[in-house]
PyMOL commands that place a pseudoatom at each C-alpha (Angstrom):
pseudoatom trace, name=CA, resn=UNK, resi=1, chain=A, elem=C, hetatm=0, pos=[171.189, -50.794, -211.202]
pseudoatom trace, name=CA, resn=UNK, resi=2, chain=A, elem=C, hetatm=0, pos=[174.037, -48.312, -208.476]
pseudoatom trace, name=CA, resn=UNK, resi=3, chain=A, elem=C, hetatm=0, pos=[174.340, -45.276, -209.021]
pseudoatom trace, name=CA, resn=UNK, resi=4, chain=A, elem=C, hetatm=0, pos=[177.496, -44.533, -211.422]
pseudoatom trace, name=CA, resn=UNK, resi=5, chain=A, elem=C, hetatm=0, pos=[179.748, -42.504, -210.372]
pseudoatom trace, name=CA, resn=UNK, resi=6, chain=A, elem=C, hetatm=0, pos=[182.698, -40.588, -212.237]
pseudoatom trace, name=CA, resn=UNK, resi=7, chain=A, elem=C, hetatm=0, pos=[185.496, -41.330, -209.570]
pseudoatom trace, name=CA, resn=UNK, resi=8, chain=A, elem=C, hetatm=0, pos=[186.398, -43.517, -206.730]
pseudoatom trace, name=CA, resn=UNK, resi=9, chain=A, elem=C, hetatm=0, pos=[189.406, -42.012, -205.277]
pseudoatom trace, name=CA, resn=UNK, resi=10, chain=A, elem=C, hetatm=0, pos=[189.634, -40.823, -201.688]
pseudoatom trace, name=CA, resn=UNK, resi=11, chain=A, elem=C, hetatm=0, pos=[189.282, -37.228, -202.185]
pseudoatom trace, name=CA, resn=UNK, resi=12, chain=A, elem=C, hetatm=0, pos=[192.670, -36.575, -199.585]
pseudoatom trace, name=CA, resn=UNK, resi=13, chain=A, elem=C, hetatm=0, pos=[194.279, -38.106, -203.372]
pseudoatom trace, name=CA, resn=UNK, resi=14, chain=A, elem=C, hetatm=0, pos=[192.935, -35.709, -205.804]
pseudoatom trace, name=CA, resn=UNK, resi=15, chain=A, elem=C, hetatm=0, pos=[194.786, -32.378, -206.150]
pseudoatom trace, name=CA, resn=UNK, resi=16, chain=A, elem=C, hetatm=0, pos=[193.051, -29.340, -205.342]
pseudoatom trace, name=CA, resn=UNK, resi=17, chain=A, elem=C, hetatm=0, pos=[193.513, -25.564, -206.539]
pseudoatom trace, name=CA, resn=UNK, resi=18, chain=A, elem=C, hetatm=0, pos=[194.813, -23.624, -203.662]
pseudoatom trace, name=CA, resn=UNK, resi=19, chain=A, elem=C, hetatm=0, pos=[191.844, -21.681, -204.103]
pseudoatom trace, name=CA, resn=UNK, resi=20, chain=A, elem=C, hetatm=0, pos=[192.966, -18.185, -202.641]
pseudoatom trace, name=CA, resn=UNK, resi=21, chain=A, elem=C, hetatm=0, pos=[196.962, -18.932, -203.664]
pseudoatom trace, name=CA, resn=UNK, resi=22, chain=A, elem=C, hetatm=0, pos=[196.051, -17.919, -207.210]
pseudoatom trace, name=CA, resn=UNK, resi=23, chain=A, elem=C, hetatm=0, pos=[194.274, -14.014, -208.014]
pseudoatom trace, name=CA, resn=UNK, resi=24, chain=A, elem=C, hetatm=0, pos=[190.928, -14.613, -209.756]
pseudoatom trace, name=CA, resn=UNK, resi=25, chain=A, elem=C, hetatm=0, pos=[189.649, -11.950, -212.787]
pseudoatom trace, name=CA, resn=UNK, resi=26, chain=A, elem=C, hetatm=0, pos=[186.107, -12.072, -210.929]
pseudoatom trace, name=CA, resn=UNK, resi=27, chain=A, elem=C, hetatm=0, pos=[186.282, -8.286, -209.860]
pseudoatom trace, name=CA, resn=UNK, resi=28, chain=A, elem=C, hetatm=0, pos=[182.912, -8.098, -209.621]
pseudoatom trace, name=CA, resn=UNK, resi=29, chain=A, elem=C, hetatm=0, pos=[179.268, -10.048, -210.448]
pseudoatom trace, name=CA, resn=UNK, resi=30, chain=A, elem=C, hetatm=0, pos=[178.487, -10.458, -213.007]
pseudoatom trace, name=CA, resn=UNK, resi=31, chain=A, elem=C, hetatm=0, pos=[181.540, -12.249, -214.194]
pseudoatom trace, name=CA, resn=UNK, resi=32, chain=A, elem=C, hetatm=0, pos=[182.489, -10.371, -217.650]
pseudoatom trace, name=CA, resn=UNK, resi=33, chain=A, elem=C, hetatm=0, pos=[182.050, -13.297, -219.653]
pseudoatom trace, name=CA, resn=UNK, resi=34, chain=A, elem=C, hetatm=0, pos=[178.428, -14.294, -218.310]
pseudoatom trace, name=CA, resn=UNK, resi=35, chain=A, elem=C, hetatm=0, pos=[174.758, -11.867, -218.889]
pseudoatom trace, name=CA, resn=UNK, resi=36, chain=A, elem=C, hetatm=0, pos=[173.835, -9.244, -215.921]
pseudoatom trace, name=CA, resn=UNK, resi=37, chain=A, elem=C, hetatm=0, pos=[171.387, -10.751, -213.705]
pseudoatom trace, name=CA, resn=UNK, resi=38, chain=A, elem=C, hetatm=0, pos=[168.262, -8.881, -212.552]
pseudoatom trace, name=CA, resn=UNK, resi=39, chain=A, elem=C, hetatm=0, pos=[165.898, -9.637, -209.107]
pseudoatom trace, name=CA, resn=UNK, resi=40, chain=A, elem=C, hetatm=0, pos=[162.325, -9.054, -208.665]
pseudoatom trace, name=CA, resn=UNK, resi=41, chain=A, elem=C, hetatm=0, pos=[161.104, -8.619, -205.603]
pseudoatom trace, name=CA, resn=UNK, resi=42, chain=A, elem=C, hetatm=0, pos=[157.002, -8.687, -205.134]
pseudoatom trace, name=CA, resn=UNK, resi=43, chain=A, elem=C, hetatm=0, pos=[154.388, -7.147, -202.713]
pseudoatom trace, name=CA, resn=UNK, resi=44, chain=A, elem=C, hetatm=0, pos=[151.038, -5.681, -202.698]
pseudoatom trace, name=CA, resn=UNK, resi=45, chain=A, elem=C, hetatm=0, pos=[149.478, -2.342, -203.166]
pseudoatom trace, name=CA, resn=UNK, resi=46, chain=A, elem=C, hetatm=0, pos=[146.813, -1.065, -200.977]
pseudoatom trace, name=CA, resn=UNK, resi=47, chain=A, elem=C, hetatm=0, pos=[144.529, -3.489, -202.714]
pseudoatom trace, name=CA, resn=UNK, resi=48, chain=A, elem=C, hetatm=0, pos=[145.931, -5.969, -202.113]
pseudoatom trace, name=CA, resn=UNK, resi=49, chain=A, elem=C, hetatm=0, pos=[147.370, -6.945, -205.585]
pseudoatom trace, name=CA, resn=UNK, resi=50, chain=A, elem=C, hetatm=0, pos=[150.414, -8.319, -206.300]
pseudoatom trace, name=CA, resn=UNK, resi=51, chain=A, elem=C, hetatm=0, pos=[152.949, -5.411, -207.677]
pseudoatom trace, name=CA, resn=UNK, resi=52, chain=A, elem=C, hetatm=0, pos=[156.676, -5.201, -208.132]
pseudoatom trace, name=CA, resn=UNK, resi=53, chain=A, elem=C, hetatm=0, pos=[158.809, -4.065, -205.228]
pseudoatom trace, name=CA, resn=UNK, resi=54, chain=A, elem=C, hetatm=0, pos=[161.670, -4.045, -206.479]
pseudoatom trace, name=CA, resn=UNK, resi=55, chain=A, elem=C, hetatm=0, pos=[163.774, -4.745, -210.113]
pseudoatom trace, name=CA, resn=UNK, resi=56, chain=A, elem=C, hetatm=0, pos=[167.647, -4.667, -209.318]
pseudoatom trace, name=CA, resn=UNK, resi=57, chain=A, elem=C, hetatm=0, pos=[170.869, -6.593, -208.735]
pseudoatom trace, name=CA, resn=UNK, resi=58, chain=A, elem=C, hetatm=0, pos=[170.930, -7.652, -205.791]
pseudoatom trace, name=CA, resn=UNK, resi=59, chain=A, elem=C, hetatm=0, pos=[171.415, -5.909, -202.290]
pseudoatom trace, name=CA, resn=UNK, resi=60, chain=A, elem=C, hetatm=0, pos=[175.192, -7.419, -202.167]
pseudoatom trace, name=CA, resn=UNK, resi=61, chain=A, elem=C, hetatm=0, pos=[178.043, -9.000, -203.614]
pseudoatom trace, name=CA, resn=UNK, resi=62, chain=A, elem=C, hetatm=0, pos=[181.100, -10.577, -202.416]
pseudoatom trace, name=CA, resn=UNK, resi=63, chain=A, elem=C, hetatm=0, pos=[184.210, -11.677, -204.145]
pseudoatom trace, name=CA, resn=UNK, resi=64, chain=A, elem=C, hetatm=0, pos=[184.863, -15.134, -203.355]
pseudoatom trace, name=CA, resn=UNK, resi=65, chain=A, elem=C, hetatm=0, pos=[188.105, -17.240, -202.906]
pseudoatom trace, name=CA, resn=UNK, resi=66, chain=A, elem=C, hetatm=0, pos=[190.820, -14.656, -203.808]
pseudoatom trace, name=CA, resn=UNK, resi=67, chain=A, elem=C, hetatm=0, pos=[188.727, -13.955, -207.000]
pseudoatom trace, name=CA, resn=UNK, resi=68, chain=A, elem=C, hetatm=0, pos=[188.256, -17.095, -208.566]
pseudoatom trace, name=CA, resn=UNK, resi=69, chain=A, elem=C, hetatm=0, pos=[184.342, -16.710, -207.838]
pseudoatom trace, name=CA, resn=UNK, resi=70, chain=A, elem=C, hetatm=0, pos=[182.188, -14.032, -207.307]
pseudoatom trace, name=CA, resn=UNK, resi=71, chain=A, elem=C, hetatm=0, pos=[178.570, -13.921, -205.106]
pseudoatom trace, name=CA, resn=UNK, resi=72, chain=A, elem=C, hetatm=0, pos=[175.355, -12.276, -205.727]
pseudoatom trace, name=CA, resn=UNK, resi=73, chain=A, elem=C, hetatm=0, pos=[172.681, -12.261, -203.172]
pseudoatom trace, name=CA, resn=UNK, resi=74, chain=A, elem=C, hetatm=0, pos=[169.871, -12.592, -203.912]
pseudoatom trace, name=CA, resn=UNK, resi=75, chain=A, elem=C, hetatm=0, pos=[167.974, -12.689, -200.543]
pseudoatom trace, name=CA, resn=UNK, resi=76, chain=A, elem=C, hetatm=0, pos=[168.492, -13.953, -197.344]
pseudoatom trace, name=CA, resn=UNK, resi=77, chain=A, elem=C, hetatm=0, pos=[165.243, -14.510, -194.283]
pseudoatom trace, name=CA, resn=UNK, resi=78, chain=A, elem=C, hetatm=0, pos=[165.553, -14.884, -191.069]
pseudoatom trace, name=CA, resn=UNK, resi=79, chain=A, elem=C, hetatm=0, pos=[162.798, -17.171, -188.511]
pseudoatom trace, name=CA, resn=UNK, resi=80, chain=A, elem=C, hetatm=0, pos=[160.964, -20.477, -189.633]
pseudoatom trace, name=CA, resn=UNK, resi=81, chain=A, elem=C, hetatm=0, pos=[158.160, -18.459, -190.704]
pseudoatom trace, name=CA, resn=UNK, resi=82, chain=A, elem=C, hetatm=0, pos=[159.368, -15.488, -192.909]
pseudoatom trace, name=CA, resn=UNK, resi=83, chain=A, elem=C, hetatm=0, pos=[157.516, -12.104, -191.613]
pseudoatom trace, name=CA, resn=UNK, resi=84, chain=A, elem=C, hetatm=0, pos=[156.318, -10.235, -194.568]
pseudoatom trace, name=CA, resn=UNK, resi=85, chain=A, elem=C, hetatm=0, pos=[154.230, -7.628, -192.764]
pseudoatom trace, name=CA, resn=UNK, resi=86, chain=A, elem=C, hetatm=0, pos=[155.858, -4.011, -193.266]
pseudoatom trace, name=CA, resn=UNK, resi=87, chain=A, elem=C, hetatm=0, pos=[158.267, -5.357, -195.531]
pseudoatom trace, name=CA, resn=UNK, resi=88, chain=A, elem=C, hetatm=0, pos=[160.546, -6.295, -192.638]
pseudoatom trace, name=CA, resn=UNK, resi=89, chain=A, elem=C, hetatm=0, pos=[161.654, -9.425, -194.715]
pseudoatom trace, name=CA, resn=UNK, resi=90, chain=A, elem=C, hetatm=0, pos=[162.856, -7.235, -197.343]
pseudoatom trace, name=CA, resn=UNK, resi=91, chain=A, elem=C, hetatm=0, pos=[164.623, -4.560, -194.932]
pseudoatom trace, name=CA, resn=UNK, resi=92, chain=A, elem=C, hetatm=0, pos=[166.391, -7.946, -193.231]
pseudoatom trace, name=CA, resn=UNK, resi=93, chain=A, elem=C, hetatm=0, pos=[167.636, -8.763, -196.521]
pseudoatom trace, name=CA, resn=UNK, resi=94, chain=A, elem=C, hetatm=0, pos=[169.028, -5.454, -197.436]
pseudoatom trace, name=CA, resn=UNK, resi=95, chain=A, elem=C, hetatm=0, pos=[170.398, -4.755, -194.285]
pseudoatom trace, name=CA, resn=UNK, resi=96, chain=A, elem=C, hetatm=0, pos=[172.070, -8.168, -193.735]
pseudoatom trace, name=CA, resn=UNK, resi=97, chain=A, elem=C, hetatm=0, pos=[175.167, -9.611, -195.775]
pseudoatom trace, name=CA, resn=UNK, resi=98, chain=A, elem=C, hetatm=0, pos=[174.538, -13.876, -194.452]
pseudoatom trace, name=CA, resn=UNK, resi=99, chain=A, elem=C, hetatm=0, pos=[177.153, -15.922, -193.327]
pseudoatom trace, name=CA, resn=UNK, resi=100, chain=A, elem=C, hetatm=0, pos=[177.446, -18.949, -195.980]
pseudoatom trace, name=CA, resn=UNK, resi=101, chain=A, elem=C, hetatm=0, pos=[173.952, -19.794, -194.371]
pseudoatom trace, name=CA, resn=UNK, resi=102, chain=A, elem=C, hetatm=0, pos=[171.122, -18.274, -192.242]
pseudoatom trace, name=CA, resn=UNK, resi=103, chain=A, elem=C, hetatm=0, pos=[170.404, -20.071, -188.907]
pseudoatom trace, name=CA, resn=UNK, resi=104, chain=A, elem=C, hetatm=0, pos=[166.818, -20.838, -188.590]
pseudoatom trace, name=CA, resn=UNK, resi=105, chain=A, elem=C, hetatm=0, pos=[166.739, -19.180, -191.905]
pseudoatom trace, name=CA, resn=UNK, resi=106, chain=A, elem=C, hetatm=0, pos=[167.392, -19.376, -195.873]
pseudoatom trace, name=CA, resn=UNK, resi=107, chain=A, elem=C, hetatm=0, pos=[169.731, -17.611, -197.975]
pseudoatom trace, name=CA, resn=UNK, resi=108, chain=A, elem=C, hetatm=0, pos=[169.693, -17.520, -202.563]
pseudoatom trace, name=CA, resn=UNK, resi=109, chain=A, elem=C, hetatm=0, pos=[172.760, -16.798, -203.890]
pseudoatom trace, name=CA, resn=UNK, resi=110, chain=A, elem=C, hetatm=0, pos=[174.430, -17.102, -207.221]
pseudoatom trace, name=CA, resn=UNK, resi=111, chain=A, elem=C, hetatm=0, pos=[177.856, -17.663, -207.446]
pseudoatom trace, name=CA, resn=UNK, resi=112, chain=A, elem=C, hetatm=0, pos=[179.760, -17.345, -211.219]
pseudoatom trace, name=CA, resn=UNK, resi=113, chain=A, elem=C, hetatm=0, pos=[183.069, -18.905, -211.346]
pseudoatom trace, name=CA, resn=UNK, resi=114, chain=A, elem=C, hetatm=0, pos=[185.767, -18.327, -212.729]
pseudoatom trace, name=CA, resn=UNK, resi=115, chain=A, elem=C, hetatm=0, pos=[187.220, -20.847, -215.980]
pseudoatom trace, name=CA, resn=UNK, resi=116, chain=A, elem=C, hetatm=0, pos=[188.600, -24.086, -214.271]
pseudoatom trace, name=CA, resn=UNK, resi=117, chain=A, elem=C, hetatm=0, pos=[187.884, -22.307, -210.965]
pseudoatom trace, name=CA, resn=UNK, resi=118, chain=A, elem=C, hetatm=0, pos=[188.041, -25.824, -208.252]
pseudoatom trace, name=CA, resn=UNK, resi=119, chain=A, elem=C, hetatm=0, pos=[186.763, -24.586, -204.874]
pseudoatom trace, name=CA, resn=UNK, resi=120, chain=A, elem=C, hetatm=0, pos=[188.277, -25.672, -201.520]
pseudoatom trace, name=CA, resn=UNK, resi=121, chain=A, elem=C, hetatm=0, pos=[186.520, -28.616, -199.932]
pseudoatom trace, name=CA, resn=UNK, resi=122, chain=A, elem=C, hetatm=0, pos=[184.110, -27.118, -197.498]
pseudoatom trace, name=CA, resn=UNK, resi=123, chain=A, elem=C, hetatm=0, pos=[181.024, -27.772, -195.241]
pseudoatom trace, name=CA, resn=UNK, resi=124, chain=A, elem=C, hetatm=0, pos=[177.958, -25.717, -194.526]
pseudoatom trace, name=CA, resn=UNK, resi=125, chain=A, elem=C, hetatm=0, pos=[176.038, -27.112, -192.119]
pseudoatom trace, name=CA, resn=UNK, resi=126, chain=A, elem=C, hetatm=0, pos=[172.261, -26.694, -194.096]
pseudoatom trace, name=CA, resn=UNK, resi=127, chain=A, elem=C, hetatm=0, pos=[170.437, -28.743, -196.627]
pseudoatom trace, name=CA, resn=UNK, resi=128, chain=A, elem=C, hetatm=0, pos=[171.935, -26.820, -199.802]
pseudoatom trace, name=CA, resn=UNK, resi=129, chain=A, elem=C, hetatm=0, pos=[170.198, -27.183, -203.546]
pseudoatom trace, name=CA, resn=UNK, resi=130, chain=A, elem=C, hetatm=0, pos=[172.152, -26.590, -206.293]
pseudoatom trace, name=CA, resn=UNK, resi=131, chain=A, elem=C, hetatm=0, pos=[170.926, -25.858, -209.897]
pseudoatom trace, name=CA, resn=UNK, resi=132, chain=A, elem=C, hetatm=0, pos=[173.713, -24.700, -212.762]
pseudoatom trace, name=CA, resn=UNK, resi=133, chain=A, elem=C, hetatm=0, pos=[172.323, -22.072, -214.273]
pseudoatom trace, name=CA, resn=UNK, resi=134, chain=A, elem=C, hetatm=0, pos=[175.154, -21.556, -217.067]
pseudoatom trace, name=CA, resn=UNK, resi=135, chain=A, elem=C, hetatm=0, pos=[177.919, -24.110, -218.144]
pseudoatom trace, name=CA, resn=UNK, resi=136, chain=A, elem=C, hetatm=0, pos=[179.102, -27.356, -216.491]
pseudoatom trace, name=CA, resn=UNK, resi=137, chain=A, elem=C, hetatm=0, pos=[180.544, -28.260, -212.905]
pseudoatom trace, name=CA, resn=UNK, resi=138, chain=A, elem=C, hetatm=0, pos=[181.792, -31.432, -211.167]
pseudoatom trace, name=CA, resn=UNK, resi=139, chain=A, elem=C, hetatm=0, pos=[180.803, -31.698, -207.739]
pseudoatom trace, name=CA, resn=UNK, resi=140, chain=A, elem=C, hetatm=0, pos=[183.166, -34.223, -205.637]
pseudoatom trace, name=CA, resn=UNK, resi=141, chain=A, elem=C, hetatm=0, pos=[182.407, -35.397, -202.272]
pseudoatom trace, name=CA, resn=UNK, resi=142, chain=A, elem=C, hetatm=0, pos=[185.171, -36.683, -199.423]
pseudoatom trace, name=CA, resn=UNK, resi=143, chain=A, elem=C, hetatm=0, pos=[184.490, -39.662, -200.478]
pseudoatom trace, name=CA, resn=UNK, resi=144, chain=A, elem=C, hetatm=0, pos=[186.177, -39.490, -203.600]
pseudoatom trace, name=CA, resn=UNK, resi=145, chain=A, elem=C, hetatm=0, pos=[182.684, -40.172, -205.444]
pseudoatom trace, name=CA, resn=UNK, resi=146, chain=A, elem=C, hetatm=0, pos=[182.209, -37.324, -208.346]
pseudoatom trace, name=CA, resn=UNK, resi=147, chain=A, elem=C, hetatm=0, pos=[179.132, -36.162, -210.658]
pseudoatom trace, name=CA, resn=UNK, resi=148, chain=A, elem=C, hetatm=0, pos=[179.330, -34.383, -213.416]
pseudoatom trace, name=CA, resn=UNK, resi=149, chain=A, elem=C, hetatm=0, pos=[176.347, -31.764, -213.525]
pseudoatom trace, name=CA, resn=UNK, resi=150, chain=A, elem=C, hetatm=0, pos=[175.035, -29.399, -217.064]
pseudoatom trace, name=CA, resn=UNK, resi=151, chain=A, elem=C, hetatm=0, pos=[172.484, -26.621, -217.354]
pseudoatom trace, name=CA, resn=UNK, resi=152, chain=A, elem=C, hetatm=0, pos=[169.229, -27.188, -215.353]
pseudoatom trace, name=CA, resn=UNK, resi=153, chain=A, elem=C, hetatm=0, pos=[170.610, -30.209, -212.898]
pseudoatom trace, name=CA, resn=UNK, resi=154, chain=A, elem=C, hetatm=0, pos=[170.415, -29.899, -209.653]
pseudoatom trace, name=CA, resn=UNK, resi=155, chain=A, elem=C, hetatm=0, pos=[171.743, -30.737, -206.395]
pseudoatom trace, name=CA, resn=UNK, resi=156, chain=A, elem=C, hetatm=0, pos=[170.056, -31.982, -203.115]
pseudoatom trace, name=CA, resn=UNK, resi=157, chain=A, elem=C, hetatm=0, pos=[173.983, -31.561, -200.878]
pseudoatom trace, name=CA, resn=UNK, resi=158, chain=A, elem=C, hetatm=0, pos=[172.632, -32.550, -196.890]
pseudoatom trace, name=CA, resn=UNK, resi=159, chain=A, elem=C, hetatm=0, pos=[175.442, -31.511, -195.062]
pseudoatom trace, name=CA, resn=UNK, resi=160, chain=A, elem=C, hetatm=0, pos=[178.292, -33.071, -196.756]
pseudoatom trace, name=CA, resn=UNK, resi=161, chain=A, elem=C, hetatm=0, pos=[181.949, -32.176, -197.125]
pseudoatom trace, name=CA, resn=UNK, resi=162, chain=A, elem=C, hetatm=0, pos=[182.053, -31.210, -201.064]
pseudoatom trace, name=CA, resn=UNK, resi=163, chain=A, elem=C, hetatm=0, pos=[183.569, -28.940, -203.850]
pseudoatom trace, name=CA, resn=UNK, resi=164, chain=A, elem=C, hetatm=0, pos=[182.707, -27.401, -206.772]
pseudoatom trace, name=CA, resn=UNK, resi=165, chain=A, elem=C, hetatm=0, pos=[184.856, -27.191, -210.468]
pseudoatom trace, name=CA, resn=UNK, resi=166, chain=A, elem=C, hetatm=0, pos=[183.821, -25.120, -213.327]
pseudoatom trace, name=CA, resn=UNK, resi=167, chain=A, elem=C, hetatm=0, pos=[184.584, -27.774, -215.623]
pseudoatom trace, name=CA, resn=UNK, resi=168, chain=A, elem=C, hetatm=0, pos=[185.502, -25.416, -219.006]
pseudoatom trace, name=CA, resn=UNK, resi=169, chain=A, elem=C, hetatm=0, pos=[188.836, -23.747, -219.179]
pseudoatom trace, name=CA, resn=UNK, resi=170, chain=A, elem=C, hetatm=0, pos=[187.550, -20.842, -221.153]
pseudoatom trace, name=CA, resn=UNK, resi=171, chain=A, elem=C, hetatm=0, pos=[184.545, -19.611, -219.893]
pseudoatom trace, name=CA, resn=UNK, resi=172, chain=A, elem=C, hetatm=0, pos=[183.159, -18.676, -216.631]
pseudoatom trace, name=CA, resn=UNK, resi=173, chain=A, elem=C, hetatm=0, pos=[179.783, -20.724, -214.930]
pseudoatom trace, name=CA, resn=UNK, resi=174, chain=A, elem=C, hetatm=0, pos=[176.961, -20.175, -213.004]
pseudoatom trace, name=CA, resn=UNK, resi=175, chain=A, elem=C, hetatm=0, pos=[175.379, -21.947, -210.437]
pseudoatom trace, name=CA, resn=UNK, resi=176, chain=A, elem=C, hetatm=0, pos=[172.259, -20.895, -207.971]
pseudoatom trace, name=CA, resn=UNK, resi=177, chain=A, elem=C, hetatm=0, pos=[172.245, -21.840, -204.685]
pseudoatom trace, name=CA, resn=UNK, resi=178, chain=A, elem=C, hetatm=0, pos=[169.548, -21.693, -201.985]
pseudoatom trace, name=CA, resn=UNK, resi=179, chain=A, elem=C, hetatm=0, pos=[170.415, -23.137, -198.308]
pseudoatom trace, name=CA, resn=UNK, resi=180, chain=A, elem=C, hetatm=0, pos=[168.482, -24.003, -195.508]
pseudoatom trace, name=CA, resn=UNK, resi=181, chain=A, elem=C, hetatm=0, pos=[169.506, -24.353, -191.780]
pseudoatom trace, name=CA, resn=UNK, resi=182, chain=A, elem=C, hetatm=0, pos=[169.182, -28.127, -190.415]
pseudoatom trace, name=CA, resn=UNK, resi=183, chain=A, elem=C, hetatm=0, pos=[169.074, -29.394, -187.030]
pseudoatom trace, name=CA, resn=UNK, resi=184, chain=A, elem=C, hetatm=0, pos=[172.102, -30.848, -185.413]
pseudoatom trace, name=CA, resn=UNK, resi=185, chain=A, elem=C, hetatm=0, pos=[172.763, -33.881, -187.935]
pseudoatom trace, name=CA, resn=UNK, resi=186, chain=A, elem=C, hetatm=0, pos=[174.927, -36.857, -185.746]
pseudoatom trace, name=CA, resn=UNK, resi=187, chain=A, elem=C, hetatm=0, pos=[176.817, -39.386, -187.962]
pseudoatom trace, name=CA, resn=UNK, resi=188, chain=A, elem=C, hetatm=0, pos=[177.805, -42.247, -186.106]
pseudoatom trace, name=CA, resn=UNK, resi=189, chain=A, elem=C, hetatm=0, pos=[177.482, -40.589, -182.781]
pseudoatom trace, name=CA, resn=UNK, resi=190, chain=A, elem=C, hetatm=0, pos=[179.218, -37.803, -184.006]
pseudoatom trace, name=CA, resn=UNK, resi=191, chain=A, elem=C, hetatm=0, pos=[178.538, -34.019, -184.324]
pseudoatom trace, name=CA, resn=UNK, resi=192, chain=A, elem=C, hetatm=0, pos=[179.047, -33.164, -187.681]
pseudoatom trace, name=CA, resn=UNK, resi=193, chain=A, elem=C, hetatm=0, pos=[180.667, -29.468, -188.267]
pseudoatom trace, name=CA, resn=UNK, resi=194, chain=A, elem=C, hetatm=0, pos=[180.660, -26.053, -190.463]
pseudoatom trace, name=CA, resn=UNK, resi=195, chain=A, elem=C, hetatm=0, pos=[183.714, -26.499, -191.835]
pseudoatom trace, name=CA, resn=UNK, resi=196, chain=A, elem=C, hetatm=0, pos=[184.696, -23.724, -194.711]
pseudoatom trace, name=CA, resn=UNK, resi=197, chain=A, elem=C, hetatm=0, pos=[188.338, -24.643, -194.438]
pseudoatom trace, name=CA, resn=UNK, resi=198, chain=A, elem=C, hetatm=0, pos=[190.311, -21.379, -196.927]
pseudoatom trace, name=CA, resn=UNK, resi=199, chain=A, elem=C, hetatm=0, pos=[186.851, -19.676, -197.647]
pseudoatom trace, name=CA, resn=UNK, resi=200, chain=A, elem=C, hetatm=0, pos=[185.740, -18.878, -194.034]
pseudoatom trace, name=CA, resn=UNK, resi=201, chain=A, elem=C, hetatm=0, pos=[187.337, -15.305, -194.495]
pseudoatom trace, name=CA, resn=UNK, resi=202, chain=A, elem=C, hetatm=0, pos=[185.398, -15.693, -197.073]
pseudoatom trace, name=CA, resn=UNK, resi=203, chain=A, elem=C, hetatm=0, pos=[181.649, -15.068, -195.353]
pseudoatom trace, name=CA, resn=UNK, resi=204, chain=A, elem=C, hetatm=0, pos=[180.328, -12.951, -192.761]
pseudoatom trace, name=CA, resn=UNK, resi=205, chain=A, elem=C, hetatm=0, pos=[180.671, -14.724, -189.442]
pseudoatom trace, name=CA, resn=UNK, resi=206, chain=A, elem=C, hetatm=0, pos=[177.129, -16.442, -187.235]
pseudoatom trace, name=CA, resn=UNK, resi=207, chain=A, elem=C, hetatm=0, pos=[175.759, -13.678, -185.366]
pseudoatom trace, name=CA, resn=UNK, resi=208, chain=A, elem=C, hetatm=0, pos=[176.898, -15.407, -182.512]
pseudoatom trace, name=CA, resn=UNK, resi=209, chain=A, elem=C, hetatm=0, pos=[180.545, -15.736, -182.786]
for i in range(1, 209): cmd.bond("trace and resi %d" % i, "trace and resi %d" % (i + 1))
show_as sticks, trace
zoom trace
């Protein structure tokens, strides 16, 4: 049976809230009506036993879309094999606020969305695992196809142009995103490139830019 879609309308015909035009209620992480989150990072003691190194709220918080969302960077890494020796990865994560994704690395971030918030259309050149933590969301692709996502639902976005909408008009919602770098992607012989649109200024640039 073919997969059901909520909409078959081309995305160009779908009204998009201009997130950067409206001042949102999010000034810090977490959103006021969502609970604080804690991050637990492990390491080893001199006996080789696992112990907790960090119990905190993350190193980098960032207001997005003029206050309609706010991100908490849980962790980021560099290299296809992460170097855990001498806490090198911990130092890297603390020192670097990542771009939307880290080239040849990974990023994990929580994002709180204000009530009714609809993101601009955007594309990251990464494979994105999106997990709904709290609330209900609509994931819409540039073909117009959409899927409603409930707590515990997961998306695997393979470099597609997309947008997110918090379906509640009264309560903030929260998602966890894990982004991994990908090889250059060609569709129909054309190179697909990152396009953050209105959100370009919300994220740190890639190091070579």
